[in-house]
N, CA, C and O atoms as a GROMACS GRO file, in nm:
protein
  376
    1MET      N    1   1.908   1.652  -1.180
    1MET     CA    2   1.773   1.683  -1.138
    1MET      C    3   1.719   1.566  -1.055
    1MET      O    4   1.727   1.451  -1.098
    2THR      N    5   1.666   1.595  -0.939
    2THR     CA    6   1.614   1.490  -0.853
    2THR      C    7   1.469   1.459  -0.889
    2THR      O    8   1.394   1.546  -0.933
    3LYS      N    9   1.434   1.334  -0.871
    3LYS     CA   10   1.299   1.290  -0.900
    3LYS      C   11   1.205   1.335  -0.789
    3LYS      O   12   1.235   1.318  -0.670
    4GLN      N   13   1.093   1.392  -0.827
    4GLN     CA   14   0.996   1.442  -0.728
    4GLN      C   15   0.920   1.324  -0.667
    4GLN      O   16   0.875   1.235  -0.740
    5PRO      N   17   0.904   1.323  -0.534
    5PRO     CA   18   0.831   1.212  -0.472
    5PRO      C   19   0.681   1.219  -0.500
    5PRO      O   20   0.625   1.325  -0.526
    6TYR      N   21   0.619   1.103  -0.495
    6TYR     CA   22   0.474   1.094  -0.509
    6TYR      C   23   0.409   1.136  -0.378
    6TYR      O   24   0.470   1.126  -0.271
    7ARG      N   25   0.286   1.184  -0.387
    7ARG     CA   26   0.209   1.219  -0.268
    7ARG      C   27   0.134   1.094  -0.226
    7ARG      O   28   0.076   1.024  -0.310
    8LEU      N   29   0.134   1.065  -0.097
    8LEU     CA   30   0.062   0.950  -0.042
    8LEU      C   31  -0.073   0.993   0.013
    8LEU      O   32  -0.081   1.089   0.090
    9THR      N   33  -0.178   0.924  -0.027
    9THR     CA   34  -0.308   0.946   0.034
    9THR      C   35  -0.369   0.809   0.066
    9THR      O   36  -0.329   0.707   0.011
   10PHE      N   37  -0.465   0.810   0.156
   10PHE     CA   38  -0.527   0.687   0.204
   10PHE      C   39  -0.678   0.697   0.190
   10PHE      O   40  -0.736   0.802   0.217
   11THR      N   41  -0.741   0.588   0.150
   11THR     CA   42  -0.887   0.584   0.153
   11THR      C   43  -0.929   0.570   0.299
   11THR      O   44  -0.849   0.527   0.382
   12PRO      N   45  -1.052   0.607   0.331
   12PRO     CA   46  -1.100   0.586   0.469
   12PRO      C   47  -1.086   0.439   0.513
   12PRO      O   48  -1.054   0.412   0.629
   13ALA      N   49  -1.111   0.347   0.421
   13ALA     CA   50  -1.098   0.204   0.454
   13ALA      C   51  -0.954   0.168   0.489
   13ALA      O   52  -0.930   0.092   0.583
   14ALA      N   53  -0.858   0.222   0.416
   14ALA     CA   54  -0.717   0.194   0.444
   14ALA      C   55  -0.676   0.251   0.580
   14ALA      O   56  -0.600   0.188   0.653
   15LEU      N   57  -0.727   0.368   0.614
   15LEU     CA   58  -0.697   0.426   0.746
   15LEU      C   59  -0.755   0.340   0.858
   15LEU      O   60  -0.690   0.319   0.960
   16ARG      N   61  -0.876   0.290   0.839
   16ARG     CA   62  -0.936   0.200   0.938
   16ARG      C   63  -0.854   0.072   0.950
   16ARG      O   64  -0.832   0.021   1.060
   17ASP      N   65  -0.808   0.020   0.836
   17ASP     CA   66  -0.726  -0.101   0.837
   17ASP      C   67  -0.599  -0.080   0.919
   17ASP      O   68  -0.562  -0.165   0.999
   18LEU      N   69  -0.534   0.034   0.900
   18LEU     CA   70  -0.411   0.064   0.974
   18LEU      C   71  -0.438   0.077   1.124
   18LEU      O   72  -0.359   0.030   1.206
   19GLU      N   73  -0.548   0.141   1.159
   19GLU     CA   74  -0.582   0.159   1.300
   19GLU      C   75  -0.608   0.026   1.371
   19GLU      O   76  -0.586   0.015   1.492
   20LYS      N   77  -0.656  -0.073   1.298
   20LYS     CA   78  -0.688  -0.203   1.357
   20LYS      C   79  -0.563  -0.287   1.385
   20LYS      O   80  -0.568  -0.381   1.465
   21LEU      N   81  -0.451  -0.254   1.321
   21LEU     CA   82  -0.330  -0.333   1.339
   21LEU      C   83  -0.270  -0.310   1.477
   21LEU      O   84  -0.285  -0.203   1.535
   22ASP      N   85  -0.203  -0.411   1.528
   22ASP     CA   86  -0.124  -0.399   1.649
   22ASP      C   87  -0.027  -0.281   1.631
   22ASP      O   88   0.023  -0.259   1.520
   23ALA      N   89   0.000  -0.206   1.736
   23ALA     CA   90   0.082  -0.084   1.727
   23ALA      C   91   0.219  -0.112   1.665
   23ALA      O   92   0.263  -0.037   1.579
   24PHE      N   93   0.286  -0.218   1.708
   24PHE     CA   94   0.419  -0.252   1.656
   24PHE      C   95   0.412  -0.282   1.506
   24PHE      O   96   0.490  -0.230   1.427
   25ILE      N   97   0.316  -0.366   1.469
   25ILE     CA   98   0.301  -0.404   1.328
   25ILE      C   99   0.258  -0.282   1.246
   25ILE      O  100   0.306  -0.262   1.135
   26GLY      N  101   0.169  -0.202   1.301
   26GLY     CA  102   0.122  -0.083   1.231
   26GLY      C  103   0.234   0.013   1.198
   26GLY      O  104   0.237   0.070   1.089
   27ARG      N  105   0.328   0.031   1.292
   27ARG     CA  106   0.443   0.119   1.266
   27ARG      C  107   0.530   0.064   1.154
   27ARG      O  108   0.576   0.138   1.067
   28LYS      N  109   0.553  -0.067   1.156
   28LYS     CA  110   0.636  -0.130   1.052
   28LYS      C  111   0.569  -0.118   0.915
   28LYS      O  112   0.634  -0.084   0.816
   29VAL      N  113   0.440  -0.145   0.910
   29VAL     CA  114   0.366  -0.138   0.784
   29VAL      C  115   0.364   0.007   0.733
   29VAL      O  116   0.387   0.030   0.614
   30PHE      N  117   0.337   0.102   0.821
   30PHE     CA  118   0.332   0.243   0.779
   30PHE      C  119   0.469   0.288   0.727
   30PHE      O  120   0.476   0.365   0.630
   31SER      N  121   0.576   0.242   0.790
   31SER     CA  122   0.711   0.275   0.745
   31SER      C  123   0.734   0.227   0.601
   31SER      O  124   0.794   0.297   0.520
   32GLU      N  125   0.684   0.108   0.571
   32GLU     CA  126   0.697   0.055   0.435
   32GLU      C  127   0.611   0.134   0.337
   32GLU      O  128   0.652   0.158   0.223
   33ILE      N  129   0.492   0.174   0.381
   33ILE     CA  130   0.404   0.252   0.294
   33ILE      C  131   0.470   0.385   0.259
   33ILE      O  132   0.462   0.430   0.144
   34GLU      N  133   0.535   0.448   0.356
   34GLU     CA  134   0.601   0.577   0.330
   34GLU      C  135   0.706   0.567   0.219
   34GLU      O  136   0.727   0.663   0.145
   35LYS      N  137   0.770   0.453   0.207
   35LYS     CA  138   0.872   0.433   0.103
   35LYS      C  139   0.812   0.436  -0.037
   35LYS      O  140   0.883   0.461  -0.134
   36LEU      N  141   0.681   0.411  -0.048
   36LEU     CA  142   0.616   0.413  -0.179
   36LEU      C  143   0.616   0.552  -0.241
   36LEU      O  144   0.605   0.566  -0.363
   37ALA      N  145   0.629   0.656  -0.160
   37ALA     CA  146   0.634   0.792  -0.213
   37ALA      C  147   0.758   0.813  -0.300
   37ALA      O  148   0.753   0.885  -0.399
   38ASP      N  149   0.868   0.750  -0.262
   38ASP     CA  150   0.992   0.762  -0.340
   38ASP      C  151   0.999   0.660  -0.453
   38ASP      O  152   1.059   0.687  -0.558
   39ASN      N  153   0.939   0.543  -0.433
   39ASN     CA  154   0.944   0.438  -0.533
   39ASN      C  155   0.812   0.360  -0.530
   39ASN      O  156   0.802   0.262  -0.455
   40PRO      N  157   0.712   0.401  -0.609
   40PRO     CA  158   0.583   0.333  -0.604
   40PRO      C  159   0.583   0.193  -0.666
   40PRO      O  160   0.485   0.120  -0.654
   41ARG      N  161   0.692   0.158  -0.731
   41ARG     CA  162   0.703   0.024  -0.791
   41ARG      C  163   0.830  -0.045  -0.740
   41ARG      O  164   0.923  -0.069  -0.817
   42PRO      N  165   0.832  -0.077  -0.610
   42PRO     CA  166   0.952  -0.140  -0.554
   42PRO      C  167   0.966  -0.285  -0.602
   42PRO      O  168   0.875  -0.341  -0.663
   43HIS      N  169   1.081  -0.344  -0.574
   43HIS     CA  170   1.103  -0.485  -0.606
   43HIS      C  171   0.994  -0.568  -0.540
   43HIS      O  172   0.966  -0.550  -0.421
   44GLY      N  173   0.934  -0.658  -0.614
   44GLY     CA  174   0.831  -0.746  -0.560
   44GLY      C  175   0.689  -0.697  -0.579
   44GLY      O  176   0.595  -0.770  -0.548
   45VAL      N  177   0.671  -0.576  -0.629
   45VAL     CA  178   0.536  -0.524  -0.651
   45VAL      C  179   0.470  -0.602  -0.764
   45VAL      O  180   0.537  -0.642  -0.860
   46GLN      N  181   0.340  -0.624  -0.753
   46GLN     CA  182   0.266  -0.691  -0.859
   46GLN      C  183   0.135  -0.618  -0.884
   46GLN      O  184   0.070  -0.568  -0.792
   47MET      N  185   0.098  -0.613  -1.011
   47MET     CA  186  -0.032  -0.556  -1.047
   47MET      C  187  -0.137  -0.664  -1.022
   47MET      O  188  -0.117  -0.780  -1.057
   48LEU      N  189  -0.249  -0.625  -0.962
   48LEU     CA  190  -0.357  -0.721  -0.938
   48LEU      C  191  -0.426  -0.753  -1.070
   48LEU      O  192  -0.461  -0.663  -1.146
   49GLU      N  193  -0.446  -0.879  -1.096
   49GLU     CA  194  -0.507  -0.921  -1.222
   49GLU      C  195  -0.653  -0.881  -1.231
   49GLU      O  196  -0.702  -0.845  -1.338
   50SER      N  197  -0.722  -0.887  -1.119
   50SER     CA  198  -0.866  -0.863  -1.121
   50SER      C  199  -0.905  -0.715  -1.119
   50SER      O  200  -1.019  -0.680  -1.150
   51LYS      N  201  -0.812  -0.630  -1.082
   51LYS     CA  202  -0.844  -0.487  -1.070
   51LYS      C  203  -0.745  -0.404  -1.150
   51LYS      O  204  -0.624  -0.412  -1.129
   52GLU      N  205  -0.797  -0.325  -1.242
   52GLU     CA  206  -0.710  -0.241  -1.324
   52GLU      C  207  -0.650  -0.128  -1.240
   52GLU      O  208  -0.720  -0.065  -1.160
   53ARG      N  209  -0.524  -0.103  -1.259
   53ARG     CA  210  -0.448   0.004  -1.194
   53ARG      C  211  -0.418  -0.020  -1.046
   53ARG      O  212  -0.364   0.068  -0.980
   54LEU      N  213  -0.451  -0.137  -0.992
   54LEU     CA  214  -0.420  -0.166  -0.853
   54LEU      C  215  -0.296  -0.253  -0.843
   54LEU      O  216  -0.277  -0.347  -0.920
   55TYR      N  217  -0.213  -0.219  -0.747
   55TYR     CA  218  -0.089  -0.293  -0.721
   55TYR      C  219  -0.091  -0.343  -0.577
   55TYR      O  220  -0.168  -0.295  -0.494
   56ARG      N  221  -0.006  -0.442  -0.551
   56ARG     CA  222   0.008  -0.487  -0.414
   56ARG      C  223   0.155  -0.515  -0.386
   56ARG      O  224   0.232  -0.554  -0.473
   57VAL      N  225   0.189  -0.493  -0.259
   57VAL     CA  226   0.325  -0.518  -0.214
   57VAL      C  227   0.319  -0.585  -0.078
   57VAL      O  228   0.229  -0.558   0.002
   58HIS      N  229   0.416  -0.673  -0.052
   58HIS     CA  230   0.426  -0.744   0.076
   58HIS      C  231   0.500  -0.654   0.175
   58HIS      O  232   0.604  -0.598   0.140
   59VAL      N  233   0.448  -0.641   0.295
   59VAL     CA  234   0.512  -0.556   0.396
   59VAL      C  235   0.501  -0.619   0.534
   59VAL      O  236   0.436  -0.722   0.552
   60GLY      N  237   0.565  -0.556   0.630
   60GLY     CA  238   0.553  -0.593   0.770
   60GLY      C  239   0.638  -0.711   0.809
   60GLY      O  240   0.708  -0.770   0.726
   61PRO      N  241   0.633  -0.746   0.937
   61PRO     CA  242   0.712  -0.859   0.988
   61PRO      C  243   0.673  -0.988   0.915
   61PRO      O  244   0.555  -1.023   0.906
   62GLY      N  245   0.772  -1.056   0.863
   62GLY     CA  246   0.746  -1.180   0.792
   62GLY      C  247   0.681  -1.160   0.656
   62GLY      O  248   0.645  -1.257   0.590
   63LYS      N  249   0.666  -1.035   0.615
   63LYS     CA  250   0.600  -1.000   0.488
   63LYS      C  251   0.460  -1.062   0.478
   63LYS      O  252   0.416  -1.101   0.370
   64ASN      N  253   0.391  -1.072   0.593
   64ASN     CA  254   0.258  -1.132   0.597
   64ASN      C  255   0.145  -1.033   0.574
   64ASN      O  256   0.028  -1.070   0.578
   65TYR      N  257   0.178  -0.908   0.550
   65TYR     CA  258   0.076  -0.806   0.529
   65TYR      C  259   0.086  -0.753   0.387
   65TYR      O  260   0.192  -0.754   0.326
   66ARG      N  261  -0.027  -0.709   0.337
   66ARG     CA  262  -0.032  -0.656   0.201
   66ARG      C  263  -0.083  -0.513   0.203
   66ARG      O  264  -0.171  -0.477   0.281
   67VAL      N  265  -0.026  -0.433   0.114
   67VAL     CA  266  -0.075  -0.298   0.089
   67VAL      C  267  -0.124  -0.299  -0.055
   67VAL      O  268  -0.049  -0.329  -0.148
   68VAL      N  269  -0.250  -0.267  -0.073
   68VAL     CA  270  -0.310  -0.258  -0.206
   68VAL      C  271  -0.326  -0.110  -0.237
   68VAL      O  272  -0.384  -0.035  -0.158
   69TYR      N  273  -0.274  -0.068  -0.351
   69TYR     CA  274  -0.274   0.075  -0.382
   69TYR      C  275  -0.283   0.100  -0.531
   69TYR      O  276  -0.258   0.011  -0.613
   70GLU      N  277  -0.319   0.222  -0.563
   70GLU     CA  278  -0.329   0.267  -0.701
   70GLU      C  279  -0.219   0.370  -0.725
   70GLU      O  280  -0.190   0.452  -0.638
   71ILE      N  281  -0.159   0.364  -0.843
   71ILE     CA  282  -0.057   0.462  -0.880
   71ILE      C  283  -0.115   0.551  -0.989
   71ILE      O  284  -0.161   0.503  -1.093
   72ARG      N  285  -0.111   0.680  -0.965
   72ARG     CA  286  -0.155   0.777  -1.066
   72ARG      C  287  -0.033   0.861  -1.105
   72ARG      O  288  -0.007   0.966  -1.047
   73ASP      N  289   0.039   0.811  -1.205
   73ASP     CA  290   0.163   0.874  -1.247
   73ASP      C  291   0.143   1.017  -1.296
   73ASP      O  292   0.229   1.103  -1.276
   74GLU      N  293   0.030   1.042  -1.360
   74GLU     CA  294   0.008   1.174  -1.420
   74GLU      C  295   0.001   1.286  -1.316
   74GLU      O  296   0.028   1.401  -1.348
   75ILE      N  297  -0.036   1.252  -1.192
   75ILE     CA  298  -0.041   1.354  -1.087
   75ILE      C  299   0.050   1.320  -0.968
   75ILE      O  300   0.040   1.380  -0.862
   76LEU      N  301   0.139   1.222  -0.989
   76LEU     CA  302   0.235   1.180  -0.886
   76LEU      C  303   0.165   1.147  -0.753
   76LEU      O  304   0.195   1.206  -0.649
   77LEU      N  305   0.070   1.052  -0.760
   77LEU     CA  306  -0.009   1.016  -0.643
   77LEU      C  307  -0.008   0.865  -0.623
   77LEU      O  308  -0.022   0.788  -0.718
   78VAL      N  309   0.010   0.823  -0.498
   78VAL     CA  310  -0.009   0.684  -0.458
   78VAL      C  311  -0.129   0.684  -0.363
   78VAL      O  312  -0.124   0.745  -0.256
   79LEU      N  313  -0.237   0.616  -0.403
   79LEU     CA  314  -0.358   0.608  -0.323
   79LEU      C  315  -0.364   0.469  -0.260
   79LEU      O  316  -0.384   0.369  -0.329
   80VAL      N  317  -0.345   0.464  -0.129
   80VAL     CA  318  -0.351   0.337  -0.057
   80VAL      C  319  -0.498   0.301  -0.037
   80VAL      O  320  -0.573   0.377   0.024
   81VAL      N  321  -0.537   0.184  -0.089
   81VAL     CA  322  -0.677   0.142  -0.090
   81VAL      C  323  -0.710   0.052   0.028
   81VAL      O  324  -0.810   0.074   0.096
   82ARG      N  325  -0.626  -0.048   0.054
   82ARG     CA  326  -0.648  -0.142   0.165
   82ARG      C  327  -0.513  -0.184   0.222
   82ARG      O  328  -0.411  -0.184   0.154
   83VAL      N  329  -0.516  -0.220   0.350
   83VAL     CA  330  -0.398  -0.271   0.420
   83VAL      C  331  -0.447  -0.385   0.508
   83VAL      O  332  -0.549  -0.372   0.576
   84GLY      N  333  -0.376  -0.497   0.506
   84GLY     CA  334  -0.419  -0.604   0.594
   84GLY      C  335  -0.340  -0.731   0.581
   84GLY      O  336  -0.247  -0.742   0.501
   85ASP      N  337  -0.380  -0.826   0.662
   85ASP     CA  338  -0.319  -0.959   0.660
   85ASP      C  339  -0.341  -1.022   0.524
   85ASP      O  340  -0.446  -1.004   0.462
   86ARG      N  341  -0.242  -1.095   0.478
   86ARG     CA  342  -0.249  -1.154   0.344
   86ARG      C  343  -0.369  -1.245   0.325
   86ARG      O  344  -0.415  -1.265   0.212
   87LYS      N  345  -0.421  -1.300   0.434
   87LYS     CA  346  -0.534  -1.394   0.424
   87LYS      C  347  -0.668  -1.322   0.403
   87LYS      O  348  -0.763  -1.382   0.355
   88GLU      N  349  -0.674  -1.194   0.439
   88GLU     CA  350  -0.802  -1.124   0.438
   88GLU      C  351  -0.811  -1.006   0.342
   88GLU      O  352  -0.920  -0.972   0.298
   89VAL      N  353  -0.701  -0.945   0.309
   89VAL     CA  354  -0.704  -0.816   0.239
   89VAL      C  355  -0.776  -0.822   0.104
   89VAL      O  356  -0.844  -0.726   0.067
   90TYR      N  357  -0.763  -0.930   0.031
   90TYR     CA  358  -0.825  -0.937  -0.102
   90TYR      C  359  -0.976  -0.956  -0.094
   90TYR      O  360  -1.049  -0.910  -0.182
   91ARG      N  361  -1.023  -1.022   0.010
   91ARG     CA  362  -1.168  -1.042   0.027
   91ARG      C  363  -1.239  -0.910   0.049
   91ARG      O  364  -1.356  -0.895   0.015
   92ARG      N  365  -1.167  -0.815   0.108
   92ARG     CA  366  -1.231  -0.688   0.145
   92ARG      C  367  -1.224  -0.584   0.032
   92ARG      O  368  -1.272  -0.472   0.049
   93LEU      N  369  -1.166  -0.619  -0.081
   93LEU     CA  370  -1.164  -0.524  -0.194
   93LEU      C  371  -1.301  -0.524  -0.259
   93LEU      O  372  -1.358  -0.629  -0.287
   94SER      N  373  -1.353  -0.405  -0.284
   94SER     CA  374  -1.485  -0.398  -0.346
   94SER      C  375  -1.474  -0.366  -0.493
   94SER      O  376  -1.576  -0.356  -0.562
   0.00000   0.00000   0.00000
């Protein structure tokens, strides 16, 4: 029996974050995000200490970008909350 993939959804803020990225970097980051549907807890993922149920993973060229997301196992959903440069992404979490 094959494992069913998770559904990927994005908050409006995460979509704006992706649109702001350089086209080349945006494609690389989006490619990494798509992989979360098959494995929402890849090697290197960490749960954020300050926010319950939020995870982050390093992506993009040089792994300088972060994807912050929530995993809802009960409904097989990965909700991408924020995407951005490692220096800024945590400041923009509300």
